[in-house]
C-alpha positions in Angstrom: 109.5 116.8 107.6 106.7 116.7 110.1 103.5 115.1 109.4 100.3 115.2 111.7 98.7 112.0 112.8 95.1 111.3 113.0 95.6 111.3 117.0 96.9 114.4 117.0 100.5 113.5 117.4 103.5 114.3 115.0 105.4 112.0 113.3 108.8 113.1 112.1 109.7 111.5 108.5 113.0 111.7 106.8 113.3 112.5 102.9 114.2 109.0 102.3 111.0 107.5 103.9 108.4 110.2 102.9 106.4 108.5 100.1 104.0 110.7 98.1 100.3 110.2 98.7 98.3 108.5 96.0 95.3 109.8 94.3 92.0 108.0 93.5 93.1 106.9 90.1 96.7 105.8 91.6 95.0 103.8 94.2 92.5 102.2 92.1 95.1 101.1 89.7 97.3 99.7 92.4 94.2 97.6 94.1 93.2 96.9 90.1 89.8 98.1 90.8 87.6 101.0 89.3 87.6 104.6 90.4 84.1 104.5 91.2 84.8 101.2 93.3 87.4 103.2 95.5 84.9 105.8 95.7 82.3 103.4 97.1 84.7 102.1 99.7 85.3 105.4 100.7 81.8 106.5 101.1 81.5 103.3 103.4 84.8 104.1 105.3 85.9 100.8 104.3 89.3 101.8 102.9 92.0 103.8 104.6 91.9 107.6 103.4 92.6 111.1 103.9 90.7 114.2 102.9 93.0 117.0 101.9 90.7 120.0 101.4 88.0 118.7 99.0 90.7 116.0 97.6 91.1 112.4 98.5 94.4 110.9 99.1 95.9 107.6 100.1 98.9 106.6 102.0 100.6 104.0 99.9 101.6 101.7 102.8 98.2 101.9 104.3 96.6 100.7 101.1 99.3 98.0 100.9 98.3 96.7 104.4 94.5 97.0 103.3 95.1 95.0 100.4 96.9 92.4 102.2 94.1 92.1 104.7 91.2 92.0 102.1 93.3 89.6 100.1 93.5 87.0 103.1 89.8 87.7 104.0 88.5 87.3 100.5 90.7 84.0 99.8 89.2 82.0 102.5 85.6 82.7 101.0 86.4 82.4 97.3 85.1 79.8 95.1 86.7 78.3 92.1 84.2 77.8 89.4 85.7 75.6 86.4 85.2 76.9 83.0 83.4 74.6 80.6 84.5 74.1 77.0 82.5 75.8 74.5 81.1 73.3 71.9 80.6 74.6 68.4 
């Protein structure tokens, strides 16, 4: 199987390494975010994606790398807010 890369080169992929591209809902499910959030990230060109005709698709490995990147960046800024006990 031959796949055309963004830079115009061709990458040869074996059937064993070829992985099905994800749809918007599959990407959202993996990231545990809403579909609308994924569309917003695509609109901001913040998430790796591909347009196949009028369809959006996501390469699973690139999304995994993206998730690790944002997880590492967001972890440094995250605050822990303790929950207060409810009094009845």
